[in-house]
ZAMARGU-4260 file (C-alpha; in steps of 0.2 Angstrom, whole numbers, plus 5000, padded with zeros to 4 digits):
<rodrens>
0) 5710/5221/4878 | 5723/5223/4891 | 5719/5234/4905 | 5726/5243/4920 | 5718/5251/4935
5) 5723/5268/4930 | 5713/5266/4914 | 5697/5264/4925 | 5684/5277/4928 | 5688/5276/4947
10) 5698/5268/4959 | 5689/5274/4975 | 5678/5264/4987 | 5660/5268/4984 | 5658/5278/5001
15) 5672/5290/4996 | 5666/5291/4978 | 5648/5295/4984 | 5654/5310/4994 | 5663/5317/4978
20) 5647/5316/4969 | 5637/5324/4983 | 5650/5339/4982 | 5646/5341/4963 | 5628/5337/4962
25) 5621/5339/4980 | 5605/5348/4975 | 5601/5336/4961 | 5587/5323/4965 | 5596/5306/4969
30) 5581/5295/4975 | 5563/5298/4970 | 5548/5287/4974 | 5533/5295/4965 | 5520/5284/4973
35) 5526/5289/4991 | 5529/5307/4986 | 5547/5304/4992 | 5561/5315/4986 | 5579/5315/4992
40) 5593/5326/4984 | 5610/5319/4984 | 5614/5330/5000 | 5599/5324/5009 | 5602/5306/5005
45) 5620/5308/5011 | 5614/5315/5028 | 5602/5300/5030 | 5616/5288/5025 | 5628/5295/5038
50) 5615/5294/5052 | 5612/5276/5048 | 5630/5272/5046 | 5634/5279/5064 | 5618/5269/5070
55) 5625/5253/5064 | 5642/5257/5072 | 5633/5260/5088 | 5625/5243/5089 | 5642/5234/5086
60) 5644/5232/5068 | 5662/5234/5062 | 5672/5234/5046 | 5672/5217/5038 | 5656/5211/5046
65) 5642/5204/5035 | 5624/5212/5036 | 5610/5204/5026 | 5596/5214/5019 | 5579/5205/5015
70) 5567/5217/5007 | 5559/5223/4992 | 5564/5240/4983 | 5560/5251/4998 | 5569/5268/4999
75) 5579/5263/5014 | 5586/5248/5005 | 5597/5261/4996 | 5601/5270/5013 | 5607/5253/5020
80) 5617/5249/5005 | 5627/5266/5005 | 5628/5266/5025 | 5636/5249/5025 | 5648/5255/5011
85) 5654/5269/5021 | 5659/5258/5036 | 5666/5244/5027 | 5652/5231/5031 | 5648/5219/5017
90) 5630/5220/5011 | 5623/5202/5009 | 5608/5204/4997 | 5594/5191/5000 | 5581/5188/4987
95) 5564/5195/4993 | 5555/5179/4988 | 5566/5167/4997 | 5557/5158/5011 | 5564/5149/5027
100) 5573/5135/5019 | 5584/5147/5008 | 5585/5161/5021 | 5593/5149/5034 | 5606/5144/5022
105) 5611/5161/5017 | 5612/5167/5035 | 5623/5152/5040 | 5634/5151/5024 | 5637/5170/5024
110) 5642/5171/5042 | 5629/5185/5044 | 5631/5196/5059 | 5615/5207/5057 | 5599/5204/5047
115) 5588/5219/5041 | 5571/5215/5035 | 5554/5222/5031 | 5537/5214/5036 | 5530/5205/5021
120) 5532/5203/5002 | 5519/5194/4992 | 5516/5177/5001 | 5531/5178/5013 | 5529/5184/5031
125) 5547/5190/5035 | 5545/5193/5053 | 5536/5176/5056 | 5550/5167/5047 | 5564/5175/5057
130) 5554/5172/5073 | 5554/5153/5069 | 5572/5153/5064 | 5578/5163/5078 | 5566/5161/5093
135) 5580/5167/5105 | 5577/5185/5099 | 5560/5186/5109 | 5569/5184/5125 | 5587/5191/5123
140) 5595/5208/5123 | 5595/5217/5106 | 5613/5217/5099 | 5618/5203/5110 | 5609/5188/5102
145) 5615/5171/5105 | 5607/5159/5093 | 5609/5141/5094 | 5607/5138/5075 | 5616/5154/5069
150) 5630/5158/5082 | 5637/5172/5072 | 5620/5182/5071 | 5620/5196/5084 | 5607/5209/5078
155) 5590/5210/5070 | 5584/5226/5061 | 5566/5230/5056 | 5567/5242/5042 | 5551/5252/5047
160) 5545/5263/5061 | 5536/5248/5070 | 5544/5240/5085 | 5546/5221/5086 | 5553/5212/5101
165) 5571/5208/5098 | 5573/5220/5083 | 5580/5237/5081 | 5569/5249/5071 | 5575/5261/5058
170) 5570/5276/5069 | 5580/5269/5083 | 5595/5267/5073 | 5594/5285/5066 | 5593/5292/5083
175) 5608/5282/5089 | 5617/5289/5074 | 5612/5307/5079 | 5620/5304/5096 | 5636/5296/5089
180) 5651/5307/5084 | 5656/5309/5066 | 5675/5306/5069 | 5673/5287/5069 | 5663/5286/5053
185) 5675/5298/5044 | 5690/5288/5050 | 5683/5271/5044 | 5677/5278/5027 | 5694/5285/5024
190) 5702/5268/5028 | 5692/5258/5015 | 5700/5252/4998 | 5692/5249/4982 | 5697/5231/4982
195) 5687/5227/4999 | 5672/5216/4997 | 5657/5227/4998 | 5643/5217/4991 | 5639/5198/4992
200) 5625/5191/4981 | 5620/5173/4980 | 5618/5165/4964 | 5611/5148/4961 | 5623/5134/4961
205) 5626/5119/4950 | 5630/5108/4965 | 5615/5112/4975 | 5614/5128/4986 | 5618/5145/4980
210) 5636/5152/4981 | 5640/5169/4988 | 5648/5180/4975 | 5660/5193/4983 | 5660/5209/4973
215) 5671/5225/4977 | 5669/5243/4974 | 5681/5242/4959 | 5670/5229/4952 | 5653/5236/4953
220) 5656/5255/4953 | 5666/5255/4937 | 5654/5242/4929 | 5639/5254/4933 | 5649/5269/4925
225) 5652/5260/4909 | 5634/5254/4908 | 5628/5272/4910 | 5640/5277/4896 | 5633/5265/4884
230) 5616/5274/4887 | 5624/5291/4886 | 5618/5296/4903 | 5621/5313/4910 | 5615/5322/4927
235) 5599/5326/4918 | 5593/5308/4916 | 5580/5301/4927 | 5580/5282/4927 | 5565/5271/4932
240) 5571/5255/4940 | 5558/5241/4943 | 5571/5227/4944 | 5575/5222/4961 | 5590/5230/4970
245) 5595/5213/4978 | 5601/5208/4960 | 5614/5216/4950 | 5601/5222/4938 | 5594/5234/4950
250) 5609/5240/4960 | 5623/5240/4947 | 5615/5242/4930 | 5602/5254/4939 | 5608/5263/4955
255) 5627/5264/4951 | 5625/5268/4933 | 5614/5283/4940 | 5626/5288/4954 | 5641/5288/4942
260) 5633/5301/4931 | 5624/5312/4945 | 5607/5306/4938 | 5591/5302/4947 | 5584/5285/4953
265) 5565/5284/4950 | 5561/5270/4962 | 5547/5257/4961 | 5545/5246/4977 | 5539/5230/4967
270) 5535/5228/4949 | 5517/5233/4944 | 5515/5239/4926 | 5503/5253/4931 | 5515/5260/4944
275) 5529/5259/4932 | 5519/5269/4919 | 5513/5281/4931 | 5531/5284/4938 | 5538/5287/4920
280) 5524/5300/4917 | 5525/5309/4933 | 5544/5310/4934 | 5547/5312/4915 | 5559/5297/4916
285) 5571/5296/4902 | 5576/5278/4904 | 5567/5262/4909 | 5574/5245/4914 | 5566/5228/4914
290) 5566/5210/4908 | 5556/5207/4892 | 5541/5201/4902 | 5540/5218/4911 | 5540/5228/4895
295) 5527/5216/4887 | 5516/5218/4903 | 5517/5237/4902 | 5513/5238/4883 | 5499/5226/4886
300) 5491/5235/4900 | 5473/5241/4895 | 5478/5259/4902 | 5494/5260/4893 | 5488/5273/4880
305) 5482/5285/4895 | 5500/5288/4900 | 5513/5299/4892 | 5530/5290/4889 | 5537/5303/4877
310) 5551/5307/4889 | 5559/5290/4887 | 5575/5289/4877 | 5585/5274/4883 | 5585/5260/4896
315) 5590/5242/4897 | 5581/5226/4893 | 5591/5211/4899 | 5588/5194/4907 | 5582/5184/4891
320) 5581/5187/4872 | 5569/5201/4867 | 5556/5197/4853 | 5559/5209/4839 | 5540/5214/4839
325) 5542/5219/4857 | 5557/5229/4853 | 5548/5238/4839 | 5533/5242/4851 | 5546/5248/4864
330) 5553/5260/4851 | 5537/5265/4843 | 5524/5266/4857 | 5536/5269/4872 | 5547/5281/4862
335) 5563/5272/4870 | 5572/5273/4853 | 5589/5271/4861 | 5586/5256/4872 | 5601/5245/4875
340) 5603/5226/4878 | 5615/5219/4891 | 5623/5202/4894 | 5633/5196/4909 | 5634/5186/4925
345) 5634/5191/4943 | 5651/5184/4944 | 5656/5198/4931 | 5648/5212/4941 | 5638/5209/4930
350) 5639/5216/4912 | 5653/5213/4900 | 5644/5215/4883 | 5631/5228/4878 | 5623/5236/4863
355) 5624/5255/4860 | 5610/5268/4858 | 5614/5268/4839 | 5613/5250/4836 | 5600/5243/4824
360) 5584/5234/4830 | 5591/5218/4823 | 5607/5219/4833 | 5597/5223/4848 | 5586/5208/4846
365) 5599/5196/4838 | 5615/5200/4848 | 5620/5205/4865 | 5631/5219/4859 | 5650/5222/4859
370) 5663/5220/4873 | 5662/5233/4887 | 5677/5245/4889 | 5691/5239/4899 | 5686/5220/4898
375) 5693/5206/4887 | 5680/5195/4880 | 5684/5179/4871 | 5675/5165/4863 | 5685/5149/4868
380) 5684/5132/4861 | 5681/5122/4877 | 5691/5107/4870 | 5707/5116/4864 | 5706/5132/4874
385) 5710/5142/4858 | 5700/5157/4852 | 5686/5152/4840 | 5685/5161/4823 | 5670/5173/4819
390) 5654/5163/4818 | 5661/5147/4826 | 5653/5144/4843 | 5662/5142/4859 | 5661/5147/4877
395) 5660/5165/4881 | 5674/5170/4894 | 5678/5187/4901 | 5693/5195/4910 | 5695/5212/4918
400) 5692/5224/4932 | 5674/5217/4934 | 5678/5199/4939 | 5673/5194/4956 | 5685/5191/4971
405) 5678/5173/4972 | 5664/5163/4980 | 5663/5165/4998 | 5671/5150/5007 | 5671/5140/4991
410) 5689/5140/4984 | 5686/5125/4973 | 5671/5132/4965 | 5681/5149/4962 | 5695/5139/4954
415) 5683/5130/4943 | 5675/5147/4937 | 5690/5157/4935 | 5705/5149/4925 | 5723/5152/4928
420) 5724/5167/4916 | 5710/5176/4925 | 5696/5172/4913 | 5679/5169/4920 | 5670/5155/4911
425) 5652/5159/4908 | 5645/5142/4904 | 5636/5150/4889 | 5639/5145/4871 | 5641/5160/4859
430) 5649/5167/4843 | 5656/5183/4839 | 5655/5191/4821 | 5668/5201/4811 | 5661/5217/4819
435) 5663/5211/4837 | 5645/5208/4841 | 5642/5193/4852 | 5627/5181/4851 | 5621/5168/4863
440) 5618/5151/4855 | 5616/5139/4870 | 5622/5134/4887 | 5634/5121/4893 | 5627/5123/4911
445) 5611/5113/4914 | 5602/5129/4919 | 5584/5135/4918 | 5581/5154/4914 | 5563/5159/4920
450) 5559/5177/4916 | 5577/5182/4919 | 5579/5172/4935 | 5593/5159/4934 | 5588/5142/4941
455) 5599/5127/4943 | 5590/5110/4943 | 5602/5102/4956 | 5596/5114/4970 | 5578/5110/4967
460) 5582/5091/4965 | 5591/5091/4982 | 5576/5100/4990 | 5563/5088/4983 | 5573/5074/4991
465) 5568/5081/5008 | 5549/5078/5004 | 5541/5063/5012 | 5535/5051/4998 | 5549/5056/4986
470) 5561/5043/4981 | 5570/5052/4967 | 5568/5068/4957 | 5574/5076/4941 | 5571/5094/4936
475) 5571/5101/4918 | 5566/5117/4910 | 5549/5117/4901 | 5546/5130/4887 | 5534/5143/4892
480) 5526/5157/4882 | 5527/5170/4896 | 5543/5166/4905 | 5553/5157/4892 | 5556/5142/4903
485) 5548/5136/4919 | 5552/5122/4931 | 5546/5104/4927 | 5549/5090/4940 | 5549/5072/4936
490) 5546/5062/4952 | 5548/5044/4957 | 5537/5040/4972 | 5543/5030/4987 | 5535/5013/4990
495) 5517/5016/4996 | 5517/5034/4993 | 5502/5043/4985 | 5508/5061/4984 | 5500/5071/4970
500) 5506/5085/4959 | 5497/5098/4970 | 5506/5090/4985 | 5523/5093/4977 | 5519/5110/4972
505) 5513/5116/4989 | 5527/5108/4998 | 5539/5118/4987 | 5530/5134/4987 | 5529/5134/5006
510) 5548/5132/5008 | 5557/5140/4994 | 5555/5155/4982 | 5539/5153/4971 | 5549/5155/4955
515) 5559/5139/4959 | 5543/5129/4963 | 5539/5116/4949 | 5525/5122/4938 | 5523/5105/4931
520) 5525/5088/4941 | 5526/5072/4931 | 5527/5055/4940 | 5537/5041/4933 | 5542/5023/4937
525) 5559/5026/4931 | 5570/5038/4922 | 5577/5036/4904 | 5595/5031/4906 | 5610/5029/4894
530) 5619/5012/4893 | 5631/5019/4907 | 5617/5024/4918 | 5617/5043/4915 | 5599/5051/4916
535) 5595/5058/4899 | 5587/5074/4903 | 5583/5078/4885 | 5571/5064/4884 | 5563/5071/4900
540) 5561/5087/4891 | 5553/5078/4876 | 5541/5068/4888 | 5536/5085/4896 | 5533/5093/4879
545) 5523/5078/4873 | 5512/5077/4889 | 5509/5096/4888 | 5506/5097/4869 | 5521/5108/4866
550) 5531/5109/4850 | 5547/5118/4856 | 5560/5107/4866 | 5577/5115/4872 | 5591/5103/4869
555) 5607/5106/4879 | 5624/5101/4872 | 5628/5089/4886 | 5613/5077/4883 | 5609/5080/4864
560) 5604/5065/4855 | 5619/5056/4847 | 5631/5064/4859 | 5643/5052/4868 | 5633/5048/4885
565) 5649/5048/4895 | 5658/5063/4887 | 5659/5080/4897 | 5648/5094/4894 | 5662/5104/4885
570) 5666/5089/4874 | 5648/5088/4868 | 5647/5107/4866 | 5662/5106/4853 | 5654/5092/4844
575) 5637/5101/4843
</rodrens>
């Protein structure tokens, strides 16, 4: 469907839009954390946002600067997000399970000027890692950091009351904000535009390290609105959001869908099924979000029947296909009879198809819904570029207000993802039926999806090359009952090396996010090759399945048996 900006819900930057919502729903709860007994109305939250925004201006941040946030779903994650939005600072979201290797890359690639962190999350000591990466912070004046490794990084922020040498604390920033006039803040907020980059999220890259997806207010604010519309949100809805804010699932599907309807965020700092169930009961949540494994964990908790979930009506399940039995239990036992399913990409802000509250359970489990309002979704024959008829598989592509500005400092990758007509190519194979419902049938990209997290083997392969004793490595997805897929690594040892499976796993876990670390490591003398020397990853998946006693093996279009070994992925996809 063709679209124009005047058809969109809003063409305001998020800072200005938020102030309009405050004027209309100021006394309504905006952010609630039941386990902390914390409750901010829209008006109270706005006051805190303004304080922090002025504090950030006071330490030298300016419109267009990049501020990274590395934290779990703490309440002030949201304060920081809206404060940066009001002063035109780009919020760079950092995965909370990243470790030093990944953090260093994001700081450098994003041209980060400030980094805001918490203390720890799971097995990651944030303060320790930053100290190791930026040792100069211990001896230099705050706000005037001169880092040899990260020359653009000038300020470090600790998002708590404690003081750490070289860091600003949140109370200090709020005090600085109190002593800073409002005039500067108001002028900057009024000068912002909906097409300014407001958010940068890093998505795993096919060519190694992640790419920074530049998203605008127009992208994510409108996407949040249409997501909420599919769930029939009103200002009376209370939405429990366990997915992380650093990801579009938490911040766009969750927080911005709530904001655009004057509703309430029921926050959970990190996923725990017991905390989620308690939050739903205490706040009488009407909507619940999560990937299928989250819902499965909640339903399977031995104390599930002790909690009252009858307030639930709707929500979102996304990230991977939902087993139909799980959906039945969510409807029957959780009472979320109007649960919806979403599909999209970070590059599409992210959602471009979604089911409705009225759709049947079969459509919720077998399809990813119909196209969103104001976006044009096509199933394109990768070889001809023509639209595929109903039922015929092709690549899912999308065009509209929601498409990213591009990958930060990666024009070639941007051009490869968005064609000359403005269509974003998903890399996913799918079909559309005569009623406009889309189905995902496979992937062109060599990607692993572990519990909703996208993992590109190339990134892990390049990392494993840095390990002493590794001559070569190939990474594939291995079927898993809990997560759908997990990472399997096939490793060729260097001459004389005696590294073990545990050595490889520990090396990876210590330096990168645990979900990327290989669950399985297989040592080989050589990789299976085609006549032209191309590694046959489908055979590696078969080898993994055989060694582990698995029956399900995922076959990708590009390396399917019988495919031309030297054909492109797209060519093979067409033949399949």
